[in-house]
MARDO-435003 format. One record per residue (C-alpha): x, y, z; residue in three letters. Coordinates in steps of 0.05 Angstrom, whole numbers, plus 5000, padded with zeros to 4 digits. Each point is the difference from the previous one (the first is absolute). Layout:
N
+------+-------+------+-----+
! east ! north !   up !   r !
+------+-------+------+-----+
!    X !     Y !    Z ! ALA !
...
+------+-------+------+-----+
//
This chain:
466
+------+-------+------+-----+
! east ! north !   up !   r !
+------+-------+------+-----+
! 4860 !  8217 ! 6606 ! MET !
! 5010 !  5051 ! 4943 ! PRO !
! 5058 !  4983 ! 4955 ! ILE !
! 5026 !  5020 ! 4932 ! LEU !
! 4951 !  4963 ! 4956 ! SER !
! 5006 !  4978 ! 4928 ! ARG !
! 4945 !  5051 ! 4985 ! HIS !
! 5042 !  5056 ! 5028 ! THR !
! 5062 !  4980 ! 4960 ! ARG !
! 4958 !  4997 ! 4937 ! ASP !
! 4969 !  5068 ! 5015 ! ALA !
! 5066 !  5036 ! 5005 ! VAL !
! 5023 !  4969 ! 4934 ! ARG !
! 4936 !  5020 ! 4964 ! SER !
! 4983 !  5061 ! 4958 ! ASN !
! 4973 !  5040 ! 5057 ! GLN !
! 5009 !  5076 ! 5005 ! PRO !
! 5058 !  5017 ! 5046 ! PRO !
! 4960 !  5021 ! 5061 ! ASP !
! 4958 !  4937 ! 4999 ! SER !
! 5061 !  4955 ! 4990 ! ALA !
! 5039 !  5031 ! 5057 ! PHE !
! 4939 !  4997 ! 5045 ! THR !
! 4993 !  4926 ! 4987 ! THR !
! 5074 !  4989 ! 5014 ! LEU !
! 5001 !  5040 ! 5064 ! MET !
! 4936 !  4966 ! 5025 ! ASP !
! 5038 !  4935 ! 4994 ! ALA !
! 5059 !  5031 ! 5035 ! PHE !
! 4958 !  5024 ! 5059 ! ASN !
! 4963 !  4934 ! 5006 ! GLN !
! 5062 !  4958 ! 5001 ! LEU !
! 5037 !  5045 ! 5049 ! ARG !
! 4940 !  4997 ! 5046 ! ASP !
! 4998 !  4924 ! 4994 ! ALA !
! 5072 !  4996 ! 5024 ! THR !
! 4983 !  5041 ! 5062 ! MET !
! 4941 !  4955 ! 5015 ! ARG !
! 5047 !  4941 ! 5004 ! LEU !
! 5031 !  5034 ! 5061 ! THR !
! 4934 !  5010 ! 5036 ! ALA !
! 5007 !  4937 ! 5044 ! PRO !
! 5072 !  5019 ! 5020 ! LEU !
! 5028 !  5042 ! 5056 ! SER !
! 5057 !  5049 ! 4992 ! ALA !
! 5044 !  4948 ! 5034 ! GLU !
! 4979 !  4947 ! 4949 ! ASP !
! 5019 !  5047 ! 4944 ! CYS !
! 5070 !  5011 ! 5028 ! GLN !
! 5025 !  4928 ! 5006 ! VAL !
! 5047 !  4967 ! 4949 ! GLN !
! 4999 !  4926 ! 5015 ! SER !
! 5055 !  4979 ! 4952 ! MET !
! 5045 !  5032 ! 4947 ! PRO !
! 4955 !  4977 ! 4942 ! ASP !
! 4939 !  5034 ! 5031 ! ALA !
! 4989 !  5074 ! 5010 ! SER !
! 4960 !  5038 ! 5052 ! PRO !
! 4931 !  5022 ! 4978 ! VAL !
! 5020 !  5072 ! 5013 ! LYS !
! 5057 !  4992 ! 4951 ! TRP !
! 4953 !  4971 ! 4947 ! HIS !
! 4954 !  5060 ! 5008 ! LEU !
! 5058 !  5048 ! 4993 ! ALA !
! 5036 !  4964 ! 4943 ! HIS !
! 4939 !  4997 ! 4955 ! THR !
! 4992 !  5074 ! 5012 ! THR !
! 5073 !  5013 ! 4987 ! TRP !
! 4991 !  4966 ! 4932 ! PHE !
! 4948 !  5051 ! 4977 ! PHE !
! 5040 !  5058 ! 5030 ! GLU !
! 5066 !  4978 ! 4968 ! THR !
! 4979 !  4976 ! 4931 ! PHE !
! 4941 !  5046 ! 4986 ! ILE !
! 4995 !  5062 ! 5044 ! LEU !
! 5074 !  5017 ! 5004 ! SER !
! 5011 !  4982 ! 4927 ! ALA !
! 4938 !  5032 ! 4969 ! PHE !
! 4981 !  5060 ! 5044 ! ASP !
! 5053 !  5054 ! 5009 ! SER !
! 4955 !  5033 ! 5053 ! THR !
! 4995 !  4939 ! 5045 ! TYR !
! 5028 !  5007 ! 5070 ! GLU !
! 5025 !  4935 ! 5031 ! THR !
! 4970 !  4981 ! 5067 ! PHE !
! 5068 !  4983 ! 5031 ! SER !
! 5068 !  4996 ! 4967 ! SER !
! 5019 !  4945 ! 5050 ! ASP !
! 4948 !  4953 ! 4969 ! PHE !
! 5039 !  4995 ! 4935 ! LYS !
! 5049 !  4953 ! 5034 ! VAL !
! 4956 !  4969 ! 5054 ! LEU !
! 4948 !  4973 ! 4952 ! PHE !
! 5040 !  4983 ! 4938 ! ASN !
! 4997 !  4925 ! 4992 ! SER !
! 5052 !  4979 ! 4948 ! TYR !
! 5005 !  5055 ! 4948 ! TYR !
! 5074 !  5014 ! 4996 ! ASN !
! 4991 !  5052 ! 4947 ! ALA !
! 4959 !  5042 ! 5048 ! VAL !
! 5053 !  5002 ! 5055 ! GLY !
! 5016 !  4972 ! 5068 ! ASP !
! 4954 !  4951 ! 5037 ! LYS !
! 4988 !  4982 ! 5072 ! HIS !
! 5022 !  4928 ! 5011 ! PRO !
! 4942 !  4952 ! 4988 ! ARG !
! 5011 !  4956 ! 5062 ! PRO !
! 4997 !  5063 ! 5044 ! ALA !
! 4933 !  5028 ! 4976 ! ARG !
! 4969 !  4980 ! 5066 ! GLY !
! 5049 !  5047 ! 5037 ! MET !
! 4967 !  5061 ! 4969 ! LEU !
! 4957 !  5020 ! 5059 ! SER !
! 5001 !  5070 ! 4970 ! ARG !
! 4962 !  5024 ! 4961 ! PRO !
! 4939 !  4979 ! 5040 ! ALA !
! 4943 !  4964 ! 4967 ! LEU !
! 4958 !  5063 ! 5004 ! SER !
! 5053 !  5038 ! 4961 ! GLU !
! 5002 !  4946 ! 4947 ! VAL !
! 4924 !  5007 ! 4993 ! VAL !
! 5009 !  5075 ! 4992 ! ASP !
! 5053 !  4986 ! 4947 ! TYR !
! 4950 !  4958 ! 4962 ! ARG !
! 4948 !  5055 ! 5003 ! ARG !
! 5050 !  5052 ! 4977 ! HIS !
! 5021 !  4959 ! 4939 ! VAL !
! 4929 !  4979 ! 4983 ! ASP !
! 4977 !  5072 ! 4999 ! ALA !
! 5060 !  5020 ! 4957 ! ALA !
! 4985 !  4943 ! 4951 ! MET !
! 4928 !  5022 ! 4991 ! VAL !
! 5022 !  5072 ! 4991 ! ALA !
! 5051 !  4980 ! 4947 ! LEU !
! 4949 !  4959 ! 4963 ! ALA !
! 4955 !  5061 ! 4999 ! GLY !
! 5056 !  5042 ! 4971 ! LYS !
! 5015 !  4950 ! 4946 ! LEU !
! 4926 !  4994 ! 4981 ! ALA !
! 4993 !  5075 ! 4997 ! ALA !
! 5063 !  5009 ! 4958 ! ASN !
! 4978 !  4944 ! 4954 ! ALA !
! 4933 !  5036 ! 4988 ! ASN !
! 5035 !  5067 ! 4989 ! LEU !
! 5048 !  4968 ! 4950 ! ALA !
! 4941 !  4977 ! 4958 ! GLY !
! 5010 !  4926 ! 5014 ! VAL !
! 4925 !  4992 ! 4998 ! ASN !
! 5007 !  5003 ! 4925 ! ASP !
! 5033 !  4932 ! 5007 ! LYS !
! 4969 !  4971 ! 5063 ! PRO !
! 5045 !  4939 ! 5001 ! GLY !
! 5060 !  5045 ! 5012 ! ASN !
! 4975 !  5014 ! 5070 ! ALA !
! 5034 !  4935 ! 5021 ! ILE !
! 5037 !  4975 ! 4940 ! LYS !
! 5039 !  5065 ! 4989 ! GLY !
! 5038 !  5025 ! 4939 ! THR !
! 5071 !  5022 ! 4992 ! THR !
! 4976 !  5072 ! 4999 ! SER !
! 4960 !  4997 ! 5064 ! ASP !
! 5040 !  5030 ! 5058 ! THR !
! 4970 !  5021 ! 5066 ! PHE !
! 5037 !  5022 ! 5062 ! LEU !
! 5066 !  4993 ! 4965 ! GLY !
! 5007 !  4934 ! 4964 ! ASN !
! 4942 !  4964 ! 5035 ! ALA !
! 4949 !  4977 ! 4950 ! SER !
! 4932 !  4973 ! 5021 ! PRO !
! 5021 !  4933 ! 4972 ! ALA !
! 5062 !  4995 ! 5044 ! GLU !
! 4961 !  5024 ! 5061 ! PHE !
! 4947 !  4947 ! 4990 ! ALA !
! 5051 !  4946 ! 4988 ! ARG !
! 5037 !  5016 ! 5064 ! MET !
! 4937 !  5006 ! 5042 ! VAL !
! 4977 !  4932 ! 4977 ! ILE !
! 5069 !  4971 ! 5014 ! LEU !
! 4996 !  5031 ! 5069 ! GLY !
! 4932 !  4970 ! 5013 ! LEU !
! 5022 !  4931 ! 4978 ! GLN !
! 5061 !  5008 ! 5045 ! HIS !
! 4955 !  5018 ! 5058 ! GLU !
! 4956 !  4939 ! 4987 ! GLN !
! 5063 !  4958 ! 5009 ! GLN !
! 5011 !  5033 ! 5067 ! HIS !
! 4928 !  4988 ! 5021 ! GLN !
! 5016 !  4926 ! 4995 ! GLU !
! 5066 !  5010 ! 5036 ! LEU !
! 4966 !  5037 ! 5056 ! ILE !
! 4956 !  4939 ! 5014 ! LEU !
! 5056 !  4948 ! 4993 ! THR !
! 5048 !  5042 ! 5042 ! ASP !
! 4947 !  5011 ! 5053 ! VAL !
! 4986 !  4925 ! 5001 ! LYS !
! 5073 !  4986 ! 5012 ! HIS !
! 5004 !  5053 ! 5054 ! MET !
! 4938 !  4975 ! 5037 ! LEU !
! 5022 !  4928 ! 4990 ! GLY !
! 5063 !  5014 ! 5040 ! CYS !
! 4958 !  5015 ! 5062 ! SER !
! 4986 !  4944 ! 5049 ! PRO !
! 4930 !  5030 ! 5007 ! LEU !
! 4985 !  4984 ! 4926 ! PHE !
! 4957 !  5063 ! 4994 ! PRO !
! 4951 !  5006 ! 4942 ! ALA !
! 5006 !  5056 ! 4949 ! TYR !
! 4925 !  4996 ! 4986 ! ALA !
! 4943 !  4959 ! 5030 ! PRO !
! 4975 !  4939 ! 4963 ! LEU !
! 4929 !  5010 ! 4976 ! ASP !
! 4985 !  4926 ! 5007 ! SER !
! 5036 !  4938 ! 5025 ! ALA !
! 4983 !  4960 ! 4938 ! THR !
! 5052 !  4955 ! 4968 ! ILE !
! 5006 !  4997 ! 4924 ! SER !
! 4955 !  4950 ! 4965 ! PRO !
! 5032 !  4939 ! 4970 ! ALA !
! 5047 !  5013 ! 4942 ! SER !
! 4988 !  4963 ! 4935 ! PRO !
! 5042 !  4938 ! 4991 ! ASP !
! 5066 !  5015 ! 4966 ! ARG !
! 4991 !  4996 ! 4926 ! GLY !
! 5044 !  5020 ! 4942 ! TRP !
! 4991 !  5044 ! 4939 ! THR !
! 5041 !  4982 ! 4940 ! ARG !
! 5032 !  5050 ! 4952 ! PHE !
! 5029 !  4986 ! 4932 ! GLU !
! 5071 !  5016 ! 4984 ! GLY !
! 5017 !  5053 ! 4949 ! GLY !
! 5022 !  5072 ! 4991 ! ILE !
! 4963 !  5049 ! 5045 ! TYR !
! 5005 !  5075 ! 5012 ! ARG !
! 5008 !  5026 ! 5072 ! ILE !
! 5014 !  5066 ! 5032 ! GLY !
! 4963 !  5066 ! 4999 ! HIS !
! 4974 !  5018 ! 4932 ! ASP !
! 4946 !  5053 ! 5002 ! GLY !
! 4978 !  5069 ! 5023 ! ASP !
! 4988 !  4986 ! 5074 ! GLY !
! 5050 !  5012 ! 5055 ! PHE !
! 5057 !  4951 ! 5012 ! ALA !
! 5066 !  5004 ! 5035 ! PHE !
! 5063 !  5002 ! 4958 ! ASP !
! 5019 !  4928 ! 5019 ! ASN !
! 4938 !  4974 ! 4964 ! GLU !
! 5026 !  5023 ! 4933 ! SER !
! 5014 !  4991 ! 4944 ! PRO !
! 4950 !  4948 ! 4978 ! ALA !
! 5036 !  4943 ! 4967 ! HIS !
! 4991 !  4929 ! 4975 ! GLU !
! 5018 !  4938 ! 5041 ! VAL !
! 5002 !  4927 ! 4981 ! LEU !
! 4963 !  4954 ! 5049 ! LEU !
! 4998 !  4925 ! 5003 ! GLN !
! 4933 !  4967 ! 5017 ! PRO !
! 4985 !  5008 ! 5074 ! TYR !
! 4945 !  4997 ! 5052 ! ALA !
! 4983 !  5045 ! 5059 ! LEU !
! 4963 !  4978 ! 5063 ! ALA !
! 4930 !  5031 ! 5001 ! ASN !
! 5012 !  5033 ! 5068 ! ARG !
! 5057 !  5017 ! 5048 ! PRO !
! 5026 !  4951 ! 5051 ! VAL !
! 4958 !  5003 ! 5064 ! THR !
! 5022 !  5003 ! 5073 ! GLN !
! 4974 !  4929 ! 5010 ! GLY !
! 5042 !  4974 ! 4942 ! GLU !
! 5061 !  5036 ! 5026 ! TYR !
! 4988 !  4970 ! 5069 ! LEU !
! 5004 !  4931 ! 4967 ! GLU !
! 5069 !  5019 ! 4973 ! PHE !
! 5021 !  5020 ! 5071 ! MET !
! 4971 !  4936 ! 5030 ! ASP !
! 5038 !  4959 ! 4948 ! ALA !
! 5066 !  5030 ! 5026 ! GLY !
! 5007 !  5050 ! 4943 ! GLY !
! 5044 !  5046 ! 5042 ! TYR !
! 5045 !  4943 ! 5021 ! GLU !
! 5015 !  4969 ! 4932 ! LYS !
! 5055 !  5035 ! 4960 ! PRO !
! 4982 !  4963 ! 4936 ! GLU !
! 4942 !  5048 ! 4989 ! PHE !
! 5041 !  5064 ! 5009 ! TRP !
! 5046 !  5041 ! 4958 ! LEU !
! 5069 !  5005 ! 5033 ! SER !
! 4990 !  5073 ! 5019 ! ALA !
! 4930 !  4983 ! 5024 ! GLY !
! 5024 !  4945 ! 5045 ! TRP !
! 5051 !  5048 ! 5029 ! ASP !
! 4945 !  5051 ! 5013 ! ALA !
! 4956 !  4947 ! 5033 ! VAL !
! 5054 !  4982 ! 5049 ! ASN !
! 5027 !  5070 ! 5011 ! ALA !
! 4931 !  5028 ! 5014 ! ASN !
! 4971 !  4937 ! 5033 ! ARG !
! 4941 !  5002 ! 4954 ! TRP !
! 4949 !  4945 ! 5015 ! ARG !
! 4937 !  5033 ! 4975 ! ALA !
! 4977 !  5061 ! 4961 ! PRO !
! 5010 !  5068 ! 5032 ! MET !
! 4947 !  5016 ! 5053 ! TYR !
! 4983 !  4927 ! 5014 ! TRP !
! 5008 !  4975 ! 5071 ! ARG !
! 4985 !  4934 ! 5033 ! CYS !
! 4965 !  5007 ! 5068 ! HIS !
! 4984 !  4937 ! 5040 ! ASP !
! 5007 !  4959 ! 4936 ! GLY !
! 4953 !  5044 ! 4960 ! VAL !
! 5023 !  5045 ! 4944 ! TRP !
! 4978 !  5072 ! 4998 ! GLN !
! 5021 !  5059 ! 4958 ! HIS !
! 5003 !  5074 ! 5014 ! PHE !
! 4957 !  5043 ! 4954 ! THR !
! 4981 !  5074 ! 4996 ! LEU !
! 4940 !  4977 ! 5041 ! HIS !
! 5044 !  4971 ! 5055 ! GLY !
! 5018 !  4929 ! 5015 ! LEU !
! 4954 !  4951 ! 4964 ! ARG !
! 4994 !  4926 ! 4986 ! PRO !
! 5029 !  4978 ! 4934 ! LEU !
! 4952 !  5009 ! 4942 ! ASP !
! 5016 !  4934 ! 4967 ! LEU !
! 4960 !  5016 ! 4937 ! GLU !
! 5032 !  5068 ! 4987 ! ALA !
! 5065 !  5009 ! 4961 ! PRO !
! 5064 !  4994 ! 5041 ! VAL !
! 5036 !  5066 ! 5006 ! ALA !
! 5064 !  5029 ! 5028 ! HIS !
! 5046 !  4949 ! 4970 ! ILE !
! 5067 !  5014 ! 4967 ! SER !
! 5020 !  4981 ! 4930 ! TYR !
! 5041 !  4944 ! 5031 ! PHE !
! 4939 !  4971 ! 5036 ! GLU !
! 4956 !  5007 ! 4938 ! ALA !
! 5052 !  4964 ! 4958 ! ASP !
! 5009 !  4945 ! 5052 ! ALA !
! 4925 !  4988 ! 5005 ! TYR !
! 4995 !  4995 ! 4925 ! ALA !
! 5055 !  4948 ! 4997 ! ARG !
! 4968 !  4961 ! 5056 ! TRP !
! 4934 !  5001 ! 4963 ! ALA !
! 5033 !  4974 ! 4936 ! GLY !
! 4990 !  5066 ! 4963 ! ALA !
! 5037 !  5066 ! 4991 ! ARG !
! 4987 !  5075 ! 5004 ! LEU !
! 4974 !  5033 ! 4936 ! PRO !
! 5044 !  5044 ! 4957 ! ARG !
! 4975 !  5071 ! 4999 ! GLU !
! 4985 !  4997 ! 4926 ! ALA !
! 4958 !  4938 ! 5012 ! GLU !
! 4962 !  5035 ! 5055 ! TRP !
! 4988 !  5063 ! 4959 ! GLU !
! 4977 !  4961 ! 4938 ! CYS !
! 4951 !  4961 ! 5043 ! ALA !
! 4974 !  5062 ! 5034 ! ALA !
! 4987 !  5033 ! 4933 ! ARG !
! 4950 !  4945 ! 4983 ! THR !
! 4955 !  5025 ! 5057 ! LEU !
! 4948 !  5055 ! 4993 ! GLY !
! 4993 !  5064 ! 5040 ! ALA !
! 4960 !  4961 ! 5051 ! GLY !
! 5063 !  4968 ! 5026 ! ALA !
! 5023 !  5068 ! 5026 ! LEU !
! 4931 !  5021 ! 5022 ! ARG !
! 4989 !  4937 ! 5040 ! ASP !
! 5069 !  4996 ! 5032 ! GLY !
! 5012 !  5011 ! 5074 ! ASN !
! 5034 !  5068 ! 5005 ! PHE !
! 5010 !  5056 ! 5050 ! LEU !
! 4932 !  5031 ! 4985 ! GLU !
! 4964 !  4936 ! 5021 ! ASP !
! 5023 !  5010 ! 5071 ! GLY !
! 5017 !  4927 ! 5016 ! HIS !
! 5074 !  5018 ! 5011 ! LEU !
! 5016 !  4926 ! 4995 ! ALA !
! 4999 !  4948 ! 4945 ! PRO !
! 4934 !  4962 ! 4991 ! THR !
! 4982 !  4937 ! 4962 ! SER !
! 4978 !  4998 ! 4928 ! ALA !
! 4927 !  5019 ! 4987 ! ALA !
! 4951 !  4943 ! 5005 ! GLU !
! 4990 !  4966 ! 4934 ! GLY !
! 5065 !  5027 ! 4970 ! SER !
! 5021 !  4964 ! 4938 ! GLN !
! 5063 !  5008 ! 4960 ! GLY !
! 5053 !  5049 ! 5023 ! LEU !
! 4979 !  5034 ! 5065 ! ALA !
! 5032 !  5052 ! 5045 ! GLN !
! 5051 !  5022 ! 4948 ! MET !
! 4991 !  5071 ! 5026 ! PHE !
! 4997 !  5019 ! 5073 ! GLY !
! 5007 !  4958 ! 5064 ! ASP !
! 5075 !  4985 ! 4995 ! VAL !
! 5058 !  5021 ! 4956 ! TRP !
! 5022 !  4938 ! 4963 ! GLU !
! 5073 !  4983 ! 4996 ! TRP !
! 5027 !  4982 ! 4931 ! THR !
! 5066 !  4966 ! 4984 ! CYS !
! 5021 !  5060 ! 4957 ! SER !
! 5056 !  5045 ! 5023 ! SER !
! 4985 !  5074 ! 4997 ! TYR !
! 5037 !  5028 ! 4941 ! ASP !
! 4989 !  5047 ! 4942 ! ALA !
! 4956 !  4983 ! 4941 ! TYR !
! 5035 !  5003 ! 4932 ! PRO !
! 5008 !  5072 ! 4980 ! GLY !
! 4985 !  5028 ! 5070 ! PHE !
! 5027 !  5069 ! 5015 ! ALA !
! 4984 !  5038 ! 5064 ! PRO !
! 4971 !  5070 ! 4994 ! PRO !
! 5047 !  5059 ! 5003 ! ALA !
! 5011 !  5035 ! 5066 ! GLY !
! 4991 !  4978 ! 5071 ! ALA !
! 4934 !  4963 ! 4987 ! VAL !
! 5041 !  4952 ! 4958 ! GLY !
! 5025 !  4972 ! 5066 ! GLU !
! 4930 !  4975 ! 5017 ! TYR !
! 5007 !  4928 ! 4976 ! ASN !
! 5060 !  4988 ! 4955 ! GLY !
! 5055 !  5003 ! 5051 ! LYS !
! 4969 !  4943 ! 5041 ! PHE !
! 5006 !  4949 ! 4943 ! MET !
! 5048 !  4956 ! 5039 ! CYS !
! 4991 !  4943 ! 5051 ! ASN !
! 4924 !  5004 ! 5000 ! GLN !
! 4943 !  4957 ! 4975 ! TYR !
! 4935 !  5021 ! 4966 ! VAL !
! 4931 !  4993 ! 5032 ! LEU !
! 4934 !  5010 ! 4966 ! ARG !
! 4927 !  5014 ! 5013 ! GLY !
! 4994 !  5046 ! 5060 ! GLY !
! 4975 !  4984 ! 5070 ! SER !
! 4945 !  5013 ! 5050 ! CYS !
! 5037 !  5065 ! 5018 ! ALA !
! 5008 !  5025 ! 4928 ! THR !
! 4952 !  5053 ! 4973 ! PRO !
! 4959 !  4968 ! 4944 ! ARG !
! 5014 !  5054 ! 4948 ! SER !
! 5075 !  4992 ! 5011 ! HIS !
! 5004 !  4931 ! 4968 ! ILE !
! 5001 !  4977 ! 4927 ! ARG !
! 5024 !  4936 ! 4966 ! PRO !
! 5068 !  5030 ! 4983 ! SER !
! 5015 !  5026 ! 5071 ! TYR !
! 5068 !  4975 ! 5027 ! ARG !
! 5013 !  5001 ! 5074 ! ASN !
! 5068 !  4976 ! 5026 ! PHE !
! 5032 !  4981 ! 5065 ! PHE !
! 5063 !  4964 ! 5025 ! PRO !
! 4996 !  4925 ! 5009 ! THR !
! 4995 !  5002 ! 5075 ! ASP !
! 4946 !  5055 ! 5006 ! ALA !
! 4938 !  4977 ! 5039 ! ARG !
! 4965 !  5061 ! 5030 ! TRP !
! 4958 !  5013 ! 4938 ! GLN !
! 4938 !  4959 ! 4983 ! PHE !
! 5040 !  4952 ! 4957 ! THR !
! 4975 !  4931 ! 4980 ! GLY !
! 5004 !  4952 ! 4941 ! LEU !
! 4963 !  4966 ! 4944 ! ARG !
! 5028 !  4935 ! 4972 ! LEU !
! 5020 !  4989 ! 4928 ! ALA !
! 5025 !  4941 ! 4960 ! ARG !
! 5023 !  4984 ! 4930 ! GLY !
! 4960 !  4956 ! 4953 ! LEU !
+------+-------+------+-----+
//
């Protein structure tokens, strides 16, 4: 599945002439937008309409909102000649940007039977064509302005470069890449929201057929990798893309610690259940015990016991448990309770990031991500030694609350609402999942969810002090 690759990001930052740089950028734009549409291929129009819970959104809304992002923050801001597709969409498909204006209530997105899916697809085509046309104008204007004398200015920009008003090539490229990263997040949300929607059906329909009925090979025995204490640097510190909440890079003091070499498996989590883990309050935080009883949790989300046999719902339909694969769809409370039961704890996010930074590029290359097509966690590769599955398979809960790094300041304008205003009552997860695009993840990436969220591919890796 084509995605925004590291090669593409490097290309648009390089000293290419303007036309070449914009071509590279818009090739990435077209590939990623097409990839999003391919995720909808197995779905009917009815599938794309349903909102199964307030935290999830209809596929149709995802398709429109990601388009709204490019229309609102690039086309309407940069191109005075752009004609909006529909003035109604400004409100319908705004997610949480208060600076932009009114929003349709999030829990009622499934009530938007109009516009039809076909009209949303037309909306995407309209915006995609306008984006390509704008890129062409910027490239042409950059060439006419003599930017070729300084090729790097095609993307980096200078204070004197102004095209189509105040839009510099640098700002255009920055916002396009932000929009593509934003859409990659929604690619993952499309799959997790579809899984929740299909999982609500008593028919347990599959999103996609399973290529083979194989079960994951045996996971390596749980081992531990030790890390020395000391002062370490975490956070984004480089030229590549990162969200604002990954910055600024800063130093942290860590005590000696160890991380488990792989995530906790479904079989290991089943042992916790069989040991009465959901019935023993001593393993649970107070709020977690309240959540267990209020929601009658007795197993991870999507697990069901039929005739004494546990099964779980997957994007391939109802399947036997894959006991060697990482457990997924557990809340922070469940992850924390399991860790306590196992005589360990959850890692701090700084511990996780420092450990991940010891791995080479192969850790990302070999991870189980969206492009691999499994659409479910799988066990560690045969013969894995040391830290395995740090990237892909399941988002790993940490015990770190989601807050601002020292010196953090959100960007000016509406895009400053992207991450900063959610720094309350959430916990950080790391590493990506089987539904995350591979090029979307890096060691400094910070995901975050409330403590009771379970519909994402969320799992855990154990940690302990030394």
